[in-house]
LONUTOR-147179 format. One record per residue (C-alpha): residue number from 0; residue in one letter; x, y, z. Coordinates in Angstrom, 3 decimals. Each point is the difference from the previous one (the first is absolute). Example, Ala and Ser with C-alpha at 12.3 -4.5 7.8 and 13.67 -1.06 7.14 Angstrom:
{0, 'A', {12.300, -4.500, 7.800}}
{1, 'S', {1.370, 3.440, -0.660}}
This chain:
{0, 'M', {-13.260, 13.178, 2.541}}
{1, 'R', {3.215, 0.512, 1.948}}
{2, 'L', {2.175, -2.759, 1.423}}
{3, 'T', {-0.157, -0.329, 3.795}}
{4, 'S', {1.847, -1.967, 2.647}}
{5, 'S', {-2.991, -2.344, 0.292}}
{6, 'A', {0.559, -1.515, -3.470}}
{7, 'A', {-0.030, -3.804, 0.068}}
{8, 'G', {-0.646, -3.071, -2.111}}
{9, 'L', {1.441, -0.606, -3.468}}
{10, 'F', {1.570, 2.697, -2.165}}
{11, 'P', {1.353, -1.922, -3.005}}
{12, 'I', {3.023, 1.423, -1.760}}
{13, 'A', {-1.393, 0.179, -3.522}}
{14, 'P', {2.191, -1.024, -2.935}}
{15, 'T', {-0.306, 2.089, -3.131}}
{16, 'P', {-1.540, -2.101, -2.793}}
{17, 'F', {1.722, 0.359, -3.356}}
{18, 'T', {-0.692, -1.326, -3.468}}
{19, 'A', {2.680, -1.954, -1.844}}
{20, 'D', {1.207, 3.188, -1.698}}
{21, 'G', {0.429, 1.852, 3.312}}
{22, 'A', {-3.164, 2.122, 0.018}}
{23, 'I', {-2.091, 0.220, 3.160}}
{24, 'D', {-2.874, -2.471, -0.270}}
{25, 'H', {-2.989, 2.021, 1.201}}
{26, 'G', {-2.371, -2.944, -0.347}}
{27, 'S', {2.163, -2.036, 2.354}}
{28, 'V', {0.038, 2.877, 2.483}}
{29, 'E', {-3.786, -0.412, 0.195}}
{30, 'T', {0.130, -3.776, 0.463}}
{31, 'L', {2.762, 0.372, 2.598}}
{32, 'I', {-2.099, 2.481, 1.975}}
{33, 'A', {-2.962, -2.388, -0.145}}
{34, 'A', {2.206, -2.832, 1.282}}
{35, 'Y', {1.260, 2.087, 2.914}}
{36, 'L', {-3.515, 1.019, 0.966}}
{37, 'A', {-1.149, -3.621, -0.147}}
{38, 'A', {2.972, -1.001, 2.156}}
{39, 'G', {-1.112, 2.352, 2.753}}
{40, 'A', {2.559, 2.767, -0.406}}
{41, 'T', {-0.529, 2.905, 2.388}}
{42, 'G', {2.247, 2.300, -2.041}}
{43, 'V', {2.719, -0.187, -2.637}}
{44, 'T', {3.501, 1.326, -0.623}}
{45, 'V', {1.147, 0.995, -3.484}}
{46, 'L', {3.374, 1.036, -1.404}}
{47, 'G', {1.860, -2.149, 2.503}}
{48, 'I', {3.310, -1.741, -0.656}}
{49, 'M', {-1.774, -3.005, -1.532}}
{50, 'G', {-2.243, 2.318, -2.018}}
{51, 'E', {2.885, 0.879, -2.353}}
{52, 'A', {-0.542, 3.670, 0.842}}
{53, 'P', {3.402, 1.215, -1.298}}
{54, 'K', {-0.943, -1.298, -3.467}}
{55, 'L', {-3.071, 2.248, -0.267}}
{56, 'E', {-0.245, 3.468, -1.476}}
{57, 'P', {-1.410, 2.620, 2.420}}
{58, 'D', {-3.321, 0.194, -1.866}}
{59, 'E', {-0.248, -3.802, -0.011}}
{60, 'A', {0.573, -0.113, 3.761}}
{61, 'L', {-2.743, 2.540, 0.655}}
{62, 'D', {-2.412, -1.695, -2.397}}
{63, 'L', {0.597, -3.400, 1.608}}
{64, 'T', {-0.570, 1.470, 3.443}}
{65, 'G', {-3.252, 1.572, -1.149}}
{66, 'R', {-1.280, -3.292, -1.364}}
{67, 'F', {0.491, -1.697, 3.369}}
{68, 'I', {-1.601, 2.917, 1.852}}
{69, 'D', {-3.027, -0.105, -2.303}}
{70, 'G', {-0.184, -3.804, 0.048}}
{71, 'M', {0.159, -0.353, 3.784}}
{72, 'P', {-2.322, 2.757, 1.252}}
{73, 'G', {-0.132, 0.357, 3.761}}
{74, 'L', {3.288, -1.853, 0.512}}
{75, 'P', {3.333, 1.731, 0.662}}
{76, 'V', {2.545, 0.015, -2.815}}
{77, 'I', {3.624, 0.509, 1.070}}
{78, 'V', {2.497, 1.127, -2.614}}
{79, 'G', {3.741, -0.565, 0.055}}
{80, 'V', {1.701, 3.344, -0.654}}
{81, 'S', {3.618, -0.828, 0.842}}
{82, 'A', {2.421, 1.851, -2.251}}
{83, 'P', {3.682, 1.009, -0.063}}
{84, 'G', {-0.928, 3.653, 0.529}}
{85, 'F', {-2.718, 1.847, 1.855}}
{86, 'A', {-1.224, 1.951, -3.029}}
{87, 'A', {-1.227, -3.149, -1.744}}
{88, 'M', {-1.378, -1.361, 3.278}}
{89, 'R', {-1.916, 3.212, 0.659}}
{90, 'S', {-1.412, 0.143, -3.511}}
{91, 'L', {-1.323, -3.568, 0.024}}
{92, 'A', {-1.251, 0.177, 3.584}}
{93, 'R', {-2.014, 3.153, -0.556}}
{94, 'A', {-1.377, -1.304, -3.299}}
{95, 'V', {-1.227, -3.316, 1.407}}
{96, 'M', {-1.442, 1.627, 3.112}}
{97, 'D', {-1.910, 2.455, -2.181}}
{98, 'R', {-1.236, -3.010, -1.974}}
{99, 'G', {-1.393, -1.631, 3.153}}
{100, 'A', {2.766, -2.162, 1.467}}
{101, 'A', {-0.174, -0.719, 3.734}}
{102, 'G', {3.713, 0.397, 0.667}}
{103, 'V', {3.497, -0.602, -1.299}}
{104, 'M', {2.772, -2.473, 0.766}}
{105, 'I', {3.565, 1.241, 0.364}}
{106, 'A', {3.086, -2.217, 0.004}}
{107, 'P', {3.378, 1.262, 1.235}}
{108, 'P', {2.790, 0.322, -2.595}}
{109, 'P', {2.823, -2.562, 0.320}}
{110, 'A', {2.614, 2.651, 0.870}}
{111, 'L', {-1.404, 0.528, 3.507}}
{112, 'R', {2.108, -1.609, 2.713}}
{113, 'T', {-0.401, 1.713, 3.380}}
{114, 'D', {-3.110, 0.322, 2.124}}
{115, 'D', {0.069, 3.773, -0.251}}
{116, 'Q', {0.268, -0.163, -3.802}}
{117, 'I', {-3.074, -2.232, -0.193}}
{118, 'V', {-2.061, 2.167, 2.344}}
{119, 'G', {1.129, 3.137, -1.804}}
{120, 'Y', {-0.883, -1.445, -3.390}}
{121, 'Y', {-3.595, -0.684, 1.022}}
{122, 'A', {-0.309, 3.506, 1.456}}
{123, 'Q', {1.094, 1.425, -3.353}}
{124, 'A', {-2.304, -2.360, -1.910}}
{125, 'V', {-2.980, 1.134, 2.080}}
{126, 'E', {0.948, 3.613, -0.665}}
{127, 'A', {0.136, -0.791, -3.722}}
{128, 'V', {-3.330, -1.825, -0.392}}
{129, 'G', {-1.836, 2.044, 2.608}}
{130, 'A', {-0.751, -0.664, 3.654}}
{131, 'D', {-3.651, -0.491, -0.958}}
{132, 'V', {0.802, -3.148, -2.013}}
{133, 'P', {-0.242, -3.283, 1.944}}
{134, 'F', {3.047, -2.134, -0.632}}
{135, 'V', {1.297, -3.525, 0.438}}
{136, 'I', {3.557, -0.804, 1.088}}
{137, 'Q', {1.373, -2.780, -2.183}}
{138, 'D', {2.479, -2.031, 2.043}}
{139, 'Y', {1.565, -2.441, -2.481}}
{140, 'P', {3.688, -0.404, 0.887}}
{141, 'L', {0.519, -3.114, -2.138}}
{142, 'T', {-0.474, 2.040, -3.169}}
{143, 'L', {0.543, 3.599, 1.118}}
{144, 'T', {3.007, -0.809, 2.275}}
{145, 'V', {-1.167, 2.567, 2.586}}
{146, 'Q', {-0.198, -1.374, 3.534}}
{147, 'M', {-2.729, 1.607, 2.099}}
{148, 'T', {-0.026, -0.966, 3.667}}
{149, 'P', {-3.274, 0.110, 1.955}}
{150, 'K', {1.233, 3.154, 1.759}}
{151, 'V', {0.597, 1.725, -3.347}}
{152, 'I', {-3.492, -0.941, -1.171}}
{153, 'R', {-1.377, 1.365, 3.274}}
{154, 'R', {1.826, 3.299, -0.567}}
{155, 'I', {-1.454, 0.316, -3.504}}
{156, 'V', {-3.499, -0.780, 1.247}}
{157, 'E', {0.201, 2.411, 2.925}}
{158, 'D', {1.586, 2.797, -2.032}}
{159, 'N', {-2.511, -0.201, -2.861}}
{160, 'P', {-3.730, -0.073, 0.820}}
{161, 'S', {-0.752, -0.793, -3.656}}
{162, 'C', {1.646, -3.428, 0.352}}
{163, 'A', {-2.903, -2.454, 0.027}}
{164, 'M', {1.582, -3.348, -0.760}}
{165, 'L', {3.136, -2.119, -0.047}}
{166, 'K', {0.500, -2.460, -2.826}}
{167, 'H', {2.102, -2.554, 1.823}}
{168, 'E', {2.267, -2.081, -2.211}}
{169, 'D', {2.974, -0.727, 2.217}}
{170, 'W', {1.297, -3.574, -0.011}}
{171, 'P', {0.193, -1.266, 2.679}}
{172, 'G', {-2.403, 2.525, 1.392}}
{173, 'L', {-2.384, -1.592, 2.469}}
{174, 'E', {1.786, 1.507, 2.988}}
{175, 'K', {-0.197, 3.445, -1.613}}
{176, 'I', {-3.806, -0.247, -0.111}}
{177, 'S', {-0.103, -1.056, 3.653}}
{178, 'T', {2.294, 2.877, 1.005}}
{179, 'L', {-2.097, 2.574, -1.841}}
{180, 'R', {-3.205, -1.281, 1.553}}
{181, 'G', {1.800, 0.116, 3.346}}
{182, 'F', {0.782, 3.686, -0.567}}
{183, 'Q', {-3.668, 0.551, -0.719}}
{184, 'A', {-1.097, -1.891, 3.132}}
{185, 'E', {2.317, 2.023, 2.260}}
{186, 'G', {-1.135, 3.270, -1.561}}
{187, 'S', {3.320, 1.033, -1.549}}
{188, 'M', {-1.333, -0.264, -3.580}}
{189, 'R', {-3.433, 0.845, -1.283}}
{190, 'P', {-1.934, -2.806, -1.721}}
{191, 'I', {0.655, -0.553, -3.698}}
{192, 'S', {-1.104, -2.639, -2.462}}
{193, 'I', {2.558, -2.726, -0.733}}
{194, 'L', {-0.464, -1.932, -3.227}}
{195, 'T', {2.577, -2.567, -1.052}}
{196, 'G', {1.689, -0.901, -3.281}}
{197, 'N', {2.587, -2.554, -1.118}}
{198, 'G', {-2.532, -1.716, -2.233}}
{199, 'G', {-1.907, -1.140, 3.075}}
{200, 'L', {2.798, -2.409, 0.882}}
{201, 'F', {-0.287, 0.634, 3.750}}
{202, 'L', {-3.616, 1.165, 0.185}}
{203, 'D', {-1.086, -2.908, 2.173}}
{204, 'F', {2.105, 1.134, 2.955}}
{205, 'E', {0.086, 3.712, -0.849}}
{206, 'M', {-3.706, 0.155, 0.758}}
{207, 'E', {0.626, -1.605, 3.378}}
{208, 'R', {2.680, 2.603, 0.799}}
{209, 'G', {-2.409, 2.877, -0.532}}
{210, 'A', {-0.144, 0.760, -3.721}}
{211, 'D', {-3.285, 1.408, -1.259}}
{212, 'G', {0.122, -1.768, -3.336}}
{213, 'A', {1.959, -0.463, -3.211}}
{214, 'M', {1.221, 2.408, -2.637}}
{215, 'T', {1.668, -2.261, -2.489}}
{216, 'G', {-0.401, -1.805, -3.266}}
{217, 'Y', {-0.792, -3.676, -0.363}}
{218, 'A', {-1.859, -1.750, -2.782}}
{219, 'F', {-2.680, -1.111, 2.501}}
{220, 'P', {-0.986, 3.226, 1.771}}
{221, 'E', {-3.050, -1.737, 1.437}}
{222, 'M', {2.311, -2.287, 2.008}}
{223, 'L', {1.673, 3.042, 1.539}}
{224, 'A', {-3.394, 1.502, 0.838}}
{225, 'D', {-1.151, -3.294, 1.512}}
{226, 'V', {3.087, -0.353, 2.208}}
{227, 'V', {-0.441, 3.573, 1.261}}
{228, 'R', {-3.684, -0.651, 0.717}}
{229, 'L', {0.521, -3.386, 1.653}}
{230, 'Q', {2.711, 1.347, 2.280}}
{231, 'A', {-2.177, 2.974, 0.942}}
{232, 'E', {-2.771, -2.456, 0.880}}
{233, 'G', {2.348, -2.047, 2.183}}
{234, 'R', {-0.120, -3.021, -2.314}}
{235, 'R', {3.733, -0.574, 0.166}}
{236, 'D', {0.245, -3.585, -1.220}}
{237, 'E', {-2.269, 0.645, -2.984}}
{238, 'A', {2.116, 3.003, -0.951}}
{239, 'H', {3.206, -2.020, 0.170}}
{240, 'D', {-1.505, -2.944, -1.883}}
{241, 'L', {-1.007, 2.235, -2.897}}
{242, 'F', {3.325, 1.835, 0.045}}
{243, 'D', {1.974, -3.258, 0.072}}
{244, 'A', {-1.856, -1.301, -3.054}}
{245, 'H', {1.151, 3.054, -1.993}}
{246, 'L', {3.534, 0.137, 1.370}}
{247, 'P', {1.728, -1.942, -2.839}}
{248, 'L', {-1.388, 2.413, -2.607}}
{249, 'L', {0.695, 3.007, 2.241}}
{250, 'R', {3.615, -1.141, 0.285}}
{251, 'Y', {0.339, -0.520, -3.744}}
{252, 'E', {-1.374, 3.473, -0.633}}
{253, 'Q', {2.597, 1.524, 2.345}}
{254, 'Q', {2.942, -0.756, -2.292}}
{255, 'Q', {2.033, 3.100, -0.663}}
{256, 'G', {-0.146, 1.159, -3.606}}
{257, 'V', {-2.878, -2.194, -1.176}}
{258, 'G', {-2.536, 0.469, 2.790}}
{259, 'L', {-2.137, 2.463, -1.937}}
{260, 'A', {0.111, -2.253, -3.062}}
{261, 'V', {-1.328, -2.882, 2.119}}
{262, 'R', {-2.726, 2.171, 1.512}}
{263, 'K', {-1.146, 1.359, -3.336}}
{264, 'Y', {0.031, -3.474, -1.558}}
{265, 'V', {-2.292, -1.388, 2.706}}
{266, 'M', {-2.244, 3.066, -0.168}}
{267, 'M', {-0.282, -0.548, -3.734}}
{268, 'R', {-0.868, -3.660, 0.536}}
{269, 'R', {-2.682, 1.087, 2.468}}
{270, 'G', {-1.494, 2.563, -2.390}}
{271, 'F', {0.967, 3.047, 2.054}}
{272, 'I', {2.025, 1.434, -2.889}}
{273, 'A', {0.189, -0.918, -3.680}}
{274, 'S', {3.778, -0.161, -0.317}}
{275, 'A', {2.976, -0.705, 2.247}}
{276, 'A', {2.057, 2.580, -1.909}}
{277, 'Q', {2.275, 2.459, 1.738}}
{278, 'R', {1.146, 3.250, -1.529}}
{279, 'K', {3.654, -0.280, -0.991}}
{280, 'P', {2.353, -0.603, 1.677}}
{281, 'G', {-1.692, -2.934, 1.657}}
{282, 'A', {0.568, -3.660, 0.789}}
{283, 'A', {-1.882, -2.812, -1.712}}
{284, 'L', {-0.709, -3.542, 1.130}}
{285, 'S', {1.511, -2.915, -1.860}}
{286, 'A', {-2.204, -2.870, -1.140}}
{287, 'R', {1.383, -2.102, 2.834}}
{288, 'A', {-0.775, 2.680, 2.599}}
{289, 'K', {-3.572, 0.262, -1.279}}
{290, 'A', {-0.348, -3.767, 0.307}}
{291, 'E', {1.202, 0.189, 3.601}}
{292, 'V', {-2.537, 2.705, 0.812}}
{293, 'D', {-2.748, -2.053, -1.659}}
{294, 'Y', {1.030, -2.958, 2.166}}
{295, 'L', {-0.215, 2.115, 3.147}}
{296, 'L', {-3.431, 1.257, -1.037}}
{297, 'A', {-1.238, -3.553, -0.542}}
{298, 'R', {1.234, -1.047, 3.436}}
{299, 'L', {-1.525, 3.085, 1.618}}
{300, 'A', {-3.362, -0.697, -1.659}}
{301, 'A', {-0.291, -3.198, 2.039}}
{302, 'K', {-0.176, 2.158, 3.142}}
{303, 'D', {-1.396, 3.278, -1.329}}
{304, 'P', {-2.394, -0.385, -2.940}}
{305, 'R', {0.620, 3.611, -1.010}}
{306, 'A', {3.289, -1.187, -1.500}}
{307, 'A', {-1.735, -2.262, -2.530}}
{308, 'V', {0.835, 1.919, -3.167}}
């Protein structure tokens, strides 16, 4: 299966489950896959920023990718292959594509500043991984510090037929989605899939601006899938009601530095993974922070019974 511009729905960014001693927890990979399938995932993304990819050995990264490909047959698996140099990017990209991945995600390095530098970087990245490999542009200026305007994204899309998707994580970014869909409507940019990130924090309105779905991590992936589905069905108020019920926990999970710790803690409480451990270096939640998350879960359970853990 190859990634196409028609991709839509929920592509969770999968965390990497670890045991307390830092080994990959293969049993939890299986339970996590089962949870994503039950949540209605239409694909998955591995080795993303929240997947602790830089902490993995190359053979671990390929093995983890293979487990998701085998565990989610018929669904596209996207693999983050961003690297400081093109040799490492090429090696991982070709390996995961040979293993059965649907495409790769490429983030721009922080050193890029001008529009021409950004466009040129993606041209070189495509040359490195191969023009036959479908790829996702990762637009995440809050973390990567690279500012991509809609016109730059259009140039990348038009210059590279293998570009199938934009992972949109600008903040604020609603107008960017509208501008890109405007380019598409006027015929100056071919259609691509737009999936959004930022922990789902703006998913309610991103869908209304023309996003095709979510590619992000949140401890309740079924909520993300439901909001995408409800908006697609035109059930706007129901989508916002469900989103609003989860917003306090979404906000808590968006804290810089401890967001992954919060997400893994809730996923552990829900039985998705056996341990909230991160491979070192990694943040840990204090007893007080865990109590606050438990409080938010209890309040959420009054509106969404899936939070009753």
